[in-house]
N, C-alpha and C positions, 0 to 999 in steps of 0.2 A: 956276513955273520951279523951278529944282533947290534941294532944300531940306537944310540942313547935319545932321548927323546925329552925336551924341553915343553913343558904345557903352558903356557900362561893364563892364568885363572884358572879359579876351581868353582865358577857357575857351573850349571847342569853339563852345558855342552862340553869346557873342560874335563868335567870329571865321566862325564859317557866316551869323551876321547880318550882317556887316560885306560880306562878299562879297556877299548877296544883294542889299542895298542900293545897294550900289555899281552891281552891272549894273540896277538898277531906274533909274541916274542920277544917283541922291544923293551928296553930297560925305560923307563918312565921315569920324571921328576916333574912336579905340579908347583908353579910357583904364585902363589898367591900375595897380591899387594896389602888386603886387610885381615882384619883379627881374626878371621874366620870363614870356614869354606860357604860357599853358594852363592855369590856374587848377589845377583840380584836376590837368591834366594835366600840372604841371610835372615838372620831372627832379629829383632831386639825384645827385651825384655824389661818393664817397668812396673812399679809398685805390686808384684806376685803376676801381672798378668802378659800372657804373650802373644807378640805378635808377627806375623810371619811379614815380611818385608815386603816380598814381590809376589810371586804363582803363587796362586791360589786355587785354580782349576786345573784339573789332571785329567785329562783324557789319554787315550789310547796307553793304558797301563803294563801292557804287555811290552813296550819299548824299554821299559823298566826291568819287566822280568826278562827281556833279552840280556840284557849286561850281568847277571847274575848266573845265568846258565851258561855263559862263555866258560865261566868255574867250576862248572858244576852245581852250582848255587841255588838256593830255591829263597827268592824276594821275599817269600812269606815269614824267612826266619830272620829278617832283619827290620822290617816296617809292615803295619798294615795299613791296606786302602779298604775303604766304605764306600758305597755307591752314594749319591746324593740325591734326593727327590725332595722339591722337582727340582730341575737343572739349573734352573733359575728361574723368579718369579721378576716377572716386567709388572712394573707399575705405573699406571698413567698418569697427568696430572689432574684427570677429574675424579681419579680413586679406584678408577679400575684397573683390574690385574689380569694377567695371563700368565700361568702357570706351564711353564715348557718343560715337557716329559718327553721320558719316551716311550709311554705306552698312548698306542694308536687312538684305543678308545676314547681316554681321557682329553688326549690333544686333539683330535676332531670334533669331541662334543664342545670344548671351549672354541673352536674355530668357527664352528656355528652360531653360537652365542652372539659374536661380533658379526658376521656375517657369511650364512647360510650358503650363500655361492661360490666362496671361497674355500669350502669344504672338496670340490673336487679340484679343483685349482693347486691347492695344498699338496692331493694326491700324485697330481703333475709334477708339480715343483720338487716332492722326493723323488721320484721316479727321475727327472732330470739330474737332481744334486747325488744320487748313486752314480749314473753312468760316469760324474764331471771324477767323482771319488773314484773309480774303477780306472781311469787315466792318470788324474792328478795325483790320485796318492800311493795307490798300491803301485804302477808303472814309474813315476816319476818321484817320487817325494827323495827316493836317496842317490838318484841318479848324477853322474857326473855330468855339468853342462860346459866342460872346460873350453869346447870349440864350439863356432858356430852352428858348423853341419846339427850337433848334438838337437840343438834351438832348433834348427828348420824340420827335421824329422816330426818335431810334437804339433807343428803348425795345421796339418790337415786335423788333425784330432780336436784342436781348439776352434778352429773354424766350425768344424761338423756340430760341437756340443755349444756352440755359439760360447765359447769360455773367454771372448774376447772383450765381449759387452760389460758395460760395470753390471757389478752384483746385485745394486740394486735395480737398474734396467730390465735384469733376467728374471728376479724377484717379482716385479710388479706386470711384468707377463703372466704369470700366474695368478697374482692374491689382488684385490684390490680395492680392499678396504685399507685405508692409510694408517689405522694403528697395527694391524696386521705385518705390513710393509715394515714397519719398524720393527717388530718381534724377530722376523727372517732376516734379518740383515745387519745387527747389531754389530755379529759376530768379526767380523774383519778391525772392528776398533780393540779387538783383544789382542790383535798383532800388531796395532801401530798403521791400519789403514782407512780409509776414507771410504765409505759403503758406495758414494757414488761415483767413483773412479776406481775403486779396487777391481780387478777384471774377476768376471764369474767364475772363475776356479776357485775359486776360494769359498765358491758356495759347498765343496767338500766337507769343509767344517761341519757345516752341519749333518751330512751325513756319518761323520767321524763322530759326533756326539751320539746319534742316535744308535751307531752300528755298537761302541764301547760305552756309553755310558759315562756319566761325570762321578771323579770321585776325589776322595776326602784321605789325606794321611793322617792316623790316628794321632797326636801330639804336633800336628801342623804340617807343613811343607819341609819344615827344619828336619824334620823325623825322617825322609827321605834321603837329604844331605848329609845326617850322620850315617846312615843306611851304608851310605855308598861309600864313603868314606873309610866306612870299615872295613867295607869289601878289599877296597884299593889296598888299605893298610895289610891284611891279610895275604895278598895277593904280589906283594912286595914294590907297591907305587910311594913314592917319597912324595908326600905332599909339606909344605914350607909355607907357613903363613907369615905375616908380616913380613913381606920377599918381595916390593915392586922393581918391575923391569925399567931401566930408564933407555934402555936401546937394543935391537937386533942388530947383533955385528954382522954386518956382507963383506966378503972379501971374493973377488972376482965372479959375483954375482949369484953367489950362495951363501944360505945362513951360516953362521959357523959357531954362534952361540947366542949369551945375551947378557948385555951388562947391566947390573943389580944397581939400586939405590946407593947401597953404601960403597961402591966402585970393585965390586968383584966381578970377575969376568967366568961364565959358567959356560963350558964348551961345548955343545950338543950336536950332534949329526943332522936332525930336525928339529923344528920349532913349529909347535902346533900353537895357534893364537886363539883364545876362546875370549879378547880383548877387539872389544870393535874395529873393523878394517878402516874404518875411517880415520880416527884416531891412531892407529897401529900405524897407517901408513905415512899420516902428516905429523906426527911426533916420534916413532919408534924408530923409524928407517929413513937415514940418510936422505936427502934430494938426488943426490949422486946417483944413487943404487936404483932408484925410480924411471922405469920407462913410461908404464902408463899411467901411472895414480902420483900425478904432481898434484901438489897442493890445488892448485885451480880446477883439475877436473872431479877433486873430491868435492871441492866446495859446489860444482853445478849438480850434484844431484840433489835431488828431494828427499828430503829426511822425516820421520814422521814425527808426530805430535809426540811433545811429552807429557808429563803426569802430575798433578799433585794427591799425593794419598796423604790423608789423618789418618791416626793411629790413636783411639778412646778406651777407656776401660769402665765400667758402669758398675755401679754399687745396687743395681735392681736389674733384673731379665727382661727381655721381651721374648717371651715363647712362641707370638705368633708370627715370628717373622720367619721366614725361608734363611735358608743357609745362603744362597748366592741372591741377592737383589738387583736388577736394575731400574734404577728410580729415574725416568725419561723426565727432563723440562717440558716445557709449552714450545719450542723450536727443535726442528731435529734436520733438514737440510742448511739452514740458516746458521745454525750456531755451528754445526762441521766447518760451515765455509769461513765462519770467524777464527776458529782454531787451527785449520789447515792452512788458509790462503792470507787471510788479513793479519793473521797474527796478533789477535789481538783477545784479551780477556774479558769475555762477553758479563753481561749481569745477570743473566743467567745459567744455570748448568743441568747437566744430565749428571749421573752418579752410579757407581757398582758400590752396593753395598755388601760387605763381606761381614758374617756373624760364625764364624765356625764352635762358638759354644754351642750353639745349636746341635750341634754332631760330636761335639768333644768338649764336653763341661772343665776338663782338667784346665784346660789353656787359661782359665780364668779363677781369684777367689773364690769360694762358696758364695753362691747369691749375687756373681755379679757377670758382667761379660765383657769378653774382647771384640772389638771391633775394627775393620780396617774400612776406609769409606776412600775412592777412587775416583778423581775428576779428570778428564781430560782439560789438556791446558796448552796452550802454544808452546812450541820448543824455543830453544834462545836468542832466535833470530828475532822475537818480538822484541828486546831490548827491554824486558818488564825488570824493575826493582822489584825483587823477591823479599828482600829485606822489608819491604815497606808493603808489598802485596800478601806477603803469605800469613802475617797475622790477620791481617782484614780479611783474607778469602776463607781462610779456616772459621771465622767465627760467622761469617758467612753461613757456611755449610753446616754448621752447628746448629745455627740459627733454624734453617730449613728441614732438617731432621728433626729436631725440636718440636715443631707446629706441626708438621707435614708425616712423621715417619717412626719417632720414639718419645711418646708423649714424657716430659719428666726429666727428659736426659740433661738438661743445664743444671738441674737441682739434684742430677745423682753421679756428676761427672768425679771420677776418681784418679783418672790421668789422663793427659794427649798432649800429644805433639805430633808432627808433621815432616814430609820433606817436598821438596819442591825440584824445578826441573835444575836448580843450580847443584839438589843431589847427582842426579843423574850425571851431570857436565864435569863434577870435580870428584866427589867419591868414586863414581863409577866408571868415570873418563869416557863418557859417550859423546860424540861427534854434536854441537852443537845441543847438548841435552836432551837428543830426541832419545826416547824411553826404549824403542821397537829398533834402529839402526833406518836403512834406507827404507823409505814409504813403498810397501807394498803394489804398486803400479803394476800394467802390463809391462811399461818398458824398464823397470828395475827387480824384473823375476828369472827365475832360470838362470840363461847365459847373460842376461844384462844387469844381474845381481853380482856382487865381489863374487870374485871366485874362491871354490873352497882350496884351490893349489893356487899359488901367488902366481900371476902373470910376471911377475919383476923379479923375484928374488925365488930361485931355485931353494928346495928343502924346505920353504915356508908354506905352513896351510893354515887354513881359518876353520873353526867353525864357531855355532852361534846364532844370533839372529841376523846377523848381516849380512850372513852369505845363504844359498841354498840349501833348503826351499824355505829358510824363511825364520820368522818370528813365531814364539806361542813355544809349550812344551814340546810336541810332537815333533814340530822345525827345528830345535833346538838340537833335540837327544837323533834325531834322522838325519843330521848333517855329521854328527860322528859316523854314522855309518857310510858316509862317501868315503870317508877316509879311507876304508879298506879297500874302495876301488882307486885311488891316487898317490897311497902312499906306500914304497916299495917294500916288500915285504923281505924280513930278514934269509939270510941265505946261509950256509955251512955248506962249503964243499959243493955248489950247485943244487944244495936239496934246502927245501924248504927246514925253519927251526920249528919243534913243535913247543909245546908250553911245558916247562916241567914238573913232574907229577909232584911236587912240593906245591905248586902254584893251583895247582887244579884240585885237590887233596879237600 
């Protein structure tokens, strides 16, 4: 018969999981600790300016389309996605710019301007990235890696494609210009990885972007969240806000439900967590119920960097900006070593600047712009006191933007605020304040990542950045597809239950 499922967290992973489990025929309740759905994709409002708190780069839009198609719906009736061109504008410290675009002629012309010899190298690189995509994404993105044998079956492909090498190392085999190497290797940072040790299988991101482009949701990423929650309401999913989960109750090795912050116990047959697996194992499940994921084993993993994100609105516009800009600092490898390994806040930084009003002016008052500037920083293992460092770091970033990219910024600020690693650790409940869960290294991918089906607790499943296939919207949405492989189908008299007509209408 139909199972009752509790989904912890209304981030994109939780919303996608709820849709797929409801389409399977399960009854679903989502419990969200915050006062709005979205998780990392929540929204902030200040002085008439709209700010998306988290994800801003929309790739693989078909993954959203699939969720609506499960119920015979058309995603376009819920929110609008528009292509962004260029995908990113990469700006170097010496003022040179590179517009990363999907059009070969424009892309190759820019490569030739930097280093003519790298044109042929890039063509070979893109062929290699497509081969990696055909295996790493097409075949494996929603695979179940519950058993070690599942991992061993893909090893020959990884070896043949040299996907075990570092991404920077593989790109450097084809591209010789240092600036171009940065252009084609920064993408793992978008999922919490260091390009100098993230495996080259993540080169598939490059082909994924070329294949489907980069999009933006009119109204901001929050429009996608609103569209999904509207869909879930229509098909009978119960979404409860301001409902934090304090503990997952386990009896005889099986999840029996959850204990809420107010002491209420909610029984369920299945629990799906969109929360950080490291936090769930160490904070929401009694130690006696865990065999593999002890506090010590969880602590031994290598976790991603954190983020410092500044939000600000201006009383003027900057029409020469691209929607997405990567503003590179004077150091690349050394800066990443400071962030990932030394866990120190460097004097320099590289930034991602998001200017959504370039595409949707309605996100700011007339004549103004909304901005989001992101800087990778060490996670909470650094021991930094962000109550002291945060204001100073925000000031340094605004000063750099004013001097080099947004002239007159200081005199035209209408609102500003920021979030730092303490936000990820406390409000988002991310282990060590890591913004992307375990760092995507070769030894922390696929089978070696937290599993989608818990090895410790039967009936407990995970979606989101911490499990296979990993962080980034395509990875998070695909983690919900894995549930269709590992969560039992509802049965009535030995037959699969179809979705009620009222749900699919």
